[in-house]
C-alpha positions as CSV (number, residue, x, y, z in Angstrom):
1,M,21.1,-1.9,-11.7
2,A,21.2,0.3,-13.9
3,A,17.8,2.2,-14.7
4,A,18.4,0.8,-19.0
5,G,18.4,-3.1,-17.5
6,I,15.4,-2.3,-14.8
7,A,13.4,-0.7,-17.8
8,A,14.3,-3.1,-20.2
9,E,12.9,-6.2,-17.9
10,N,10.1,-4.0,-17.5
11,A,9.7,-4.3,-21.2
12,A,9.7,-7.7,-21.5
13,V,7.4,-8.3,-18.7
14,E,4.5,-6.1,-20.4
15,K,4.7,-8.1,-23.2
16,P,0.8,-10.3,-24.1
17,L,0.8,-13.3,-21.8
18,R,-1.1,-16.6,-22.2
19,A,-3.8,-16.7,-20.0
20,D,-2.3,-19.3,-17.3
21,A,0.9,-17.6,-17.3
22,R,-0.7,-14.2,-16.5
23,R,-2.6,-16.1,-13.7
24,N,0.4,-17.4,-12.0
25,R,1.9,-13.8,-12.6
26,D,-1.3,-12.5,-10.7
27,R,-0.8,-15.0,-7.8
28,L,3.0,-14.7,-7.7
29,V,2.8,-10.8,-6.8
30,E,0.0,-11.8,-4.5
31,V,1.6,-14.2,-2.7
32,A,4.6,-11.9,-2.6
33,A,2.9,-9.1,-1.1
34,A,2.0,-11.6,2.2
35,V,4.9,-12.8,2.5
36,F,7.1,-9.5,2.2
37,A,4.8,-8.1,4.9
38,E,5.2,-11.1,6.8
39,R,8.3,-12.1,6.9
40,G,9.9,-8.6,5.5
41,I,14.0,-9.0,4.4
42,D,14.0,-12.6,5.4
43,A,10.9,-13.1,3.1
44,S,12.5,-16.2,0.6
45,L,11.8,-16.1,-3.3
46,E,11.5,-19.9,-3.2
47,E,8.6,-19.7,-0.2
48,I,6.8,-17.1,-2.6
49,A,7.4,-19.7,-5.2
50,R,5.9,-22.3,-3.0
51,R,3.0,-20.7,-1.9
52,A,2.2,-19.4,-5.0
53,G,2.2,-23.1,-6.1
54,V,4.8,-22.7,-9.0
55,G,8.6,-23.6,-9.4
56,I,11.6,-21.1,-8.7
57,G,12.0,-21.0,-12.3
58,T,8.5,-19.7,-13.0
59,L,8.6,-16.6,-10.8
60,Y,12.1,-15.9,-12.1
61,R,11.0,-16.3,-16.1
62,H,8.2,-13.0,-15.0
63,F,10.6,-11.8,-12.3
64,P,14.2,-11.5,-13.0
65,T,15.2,-10.3,-9.9
66,R,14.0,-9.6,-6.4
67,E,13.9,-5.5,-6.7
68,H,12.3,-6.4,-9.9
69,L,9.4,-8.4,-8.0
70,V,9.3,-5.6,-5.3
71,E,8.9,-2.7,-7.8
72,V,5.7,-4.9,-9.1
73,V,4.3,-5.4,-5.3
74,Y,4.6,-2.0,-4.3
75,R,2.7,-0.5,-7.2
76,R,0.5,-3.2,-7.0
77,E,-0.2,-2.2,-3.1
78,A,-0.3,1.1,-3.7
79,E,-2.4,1.3,-6.9
80,A,-5.2,-0.9,-4.5
81,L,-5.1,1.7,-1.8
82,C,-5.7,4.6,-4.3
83,A,-8.5,2.3,-5.6
84,A,-10.0,1.7,-2.1
85,A,-10.6,5.7,-1.8
86,G,-13.7,5.3,-4.8
87,E,-15.0,1.8,-3.8
88,L,-15.5,2.9,0.0
89,G,-17.0,5.9,-0.4
90,K,-19.4,4.3,-2.9
91,K,-20.5,1.9,-0.1
92,H,-19.8,3.2,3.5
93,A,-20.9,6.5,5.0
94,S,-17.7,9.2,4.6
95,D,-16.7,8.3,8.1
96,V,-16.5,4.9,7.9
97,A,-15.0,4.7,4.4
98,L,-12.3,6.6,6.0
99,E,-11.3,4.7,8.9
100,E,-11.9,1.4,6.6
101,W,-9.1,3.0,4.3
102,M,-6.7,3.9,7.0
103,R,-7.1,0.3,8.4
104,R,-5.9,-0.5,4.7
105,F,-3.1,2.1,4.7
106,V,-1.9,-0.1,7.8
107,D,-1.5,-3.1,5.8
108,Y,-0.1,-1.0,2.9
109,I,2.9,0.2,5.5
110,A,3.3,-3.8,6.6
111,T,4.1,-4.4,3.0
112,K,6.4,-1.5,2.4
113,R,8.2,-2.0,5.6
114,G,8.8,-5.8,4.4
115,L,10.3,-4.7,1.1
116,A,12.6,-1.6,2.7
117,T,15.6,-3.0,1.8
118,S,15.1,-3.4,-1.9
119,L,13.2,0.0,-2.2
120,R,16.0,1.7,-0.9
121,I,17.9,0.2,-4.2
122,L,15.3,0.6,-6.1
123,I,15.2,4.4,-5.3
124,S,18.7,4.9,-6.9
125,T,17.5,3.5,-10.1
126,N,13.8,4.8,-10.4
127,S,13.6,8.5,-9.0
128,T,9.4,8.9,-10.1
129,L,8.5,5.7,-8.0
130,F,8.0,7.1,-5.2
131,S,6.9,10.3,-6.0
132,D,4.5,9.1,-7.9
133,T,2.8,6.8,-6.2
134,S,2.8,8.8,-2.8
135,G,1.3,11.8,-4.8
136,R,-1.9,9.3,-5.2
137,V,-1.9,8.2,-2.0
138,S,-2.3,11.4,-0.8
139,Q,-5.0,12.7,-3.3
140,A,-6.6,9.2,-2.2
141,L,-6.7,10.4,1.5
142,R,-7.5,14.0,0.4
143,Q,-10.7,12.8,-1.0
144,L,-12.1,10.7,1.8
145,V,-11.1,13.5,4.8
146,E,-12.9,16.1,2.4
147,A,-16.0,14.3,1.7
148,A,-16.5,13.6,5.4
149,V,-15.7,17.0,6.5
150,A,-18.5,17.9,3.8
151,D,-20.6,15.5,5.2
152,G,-20.3,16.8,8.9
153,T,-19.0,13.5,9.8
154,I,-15.8,14.5,11.1
155,R,-14.3,17.8,12.3
156,G,-14.5,21.0,10.1
157,D,-11.0,21.8,10.8
158,V,-9.6,18.7,9.7
159,D,-6.6,19.0,7.3
160,A,-5.7,15.9,5.1
161,S,-2.2,16.5,5.1
162,D,-2.0,16.6,8.7
163,V,-3.9,13.0,8.6
164,L,-1.5,11.7,6.7
165,H,1.5,12.7,8.7
166,A,-0.2,11.4,11.8
167,L,-0.8,7.7,10.0
168,S,3.2,8.0,8.6
169,G,4.2,7.8,11.9
170,I,3.3,4.3,12.0
171,Y,6.1,3.4,9.8
172,S,8.2,4.8,12.3
173,A,7.0,2.4,14.7
174,P,9.1,-0.6,16.6
175,D,8.6,-3.7,14.2
176,T,7.6,-5.8,17.1
177,P,4.5,-8.7,16.6
178,E,1.6,-6.7,18.1
179,W,2.8,-3.9,15.5
180,R,-0.1,-4.2,13.4
181,D,-3.1,-4.7,16.1
182,R,-1.4,-1.4,17.8
183,S,-1.2,0.3,14.6
184,R,-4.9,-0.5,14.1
185,R,-5.9,0.7,17.4
186,L,-3.9,4.0,16.8
187,V,-6.5,4.2,13.6
188,K,-8.9,4.1,15.8
189,L,-8.0,6.9,18.6
190,L,-7.4,9.0,15.3
191,M,-10.8,8.5,14.1
192,D,-12.5,8.9,17.5
193,G,-10.1,12.4,17.9
194,L,-11.5,13.2,14.4
195,R,-15.1,12.6,14.9
196,F,-15.0,14.3,18.5
197,G,-16.9,17.8,17.8
198,A,-18.2,16.5,14.4
199,G,-22.0,17.6,14.9
200,K,-20.9,20.9,16.4
201,S,-18.8,21.7,14.0
202,A,-21.5,20.8,10.8
203,K,-23.8,23.4,13.2
204,A,-21.4,26.0,13.2
């Protein structure tokens, strides 16, 4: 689909919606994120509509194509992940906030893997989609890492780009039934490494 076509669709969806229509749209996006994460490329739009409690016609009125729905879901997941950095930082100790954010990063990756086929189509029509979101995700992680370093709750020699590189390796792991549980164990191992020697680093 041409970029102009997607832009026209976006403009149509962004018109003010009635409260019930807005609720339906938000519910469709929420359910779609879960279904894409569970089923990946096999996710059915009919199943998404059914689980959201609406008809397939309602889904298509909001999202004329699968790729349109995928783009909205992807942006929503990335925005939620970025917003979580500030929210978690206010609620938890800096190292706990970092660990919880990385666990949420696993869920973000799970959804992204489920969207992979459609995202490859989107990249040819919206070159800024990935650069915009990846930059914001990187900044969110950097914010948490730097706060934990400053507090002395993780090692002082930690670089946020190295942590992101380690986390990104999760994406390329085999897509097996236990992938998510294994990825969360890897996050815990990574945090154990980041915390190791933190007290000594803080005193140095």
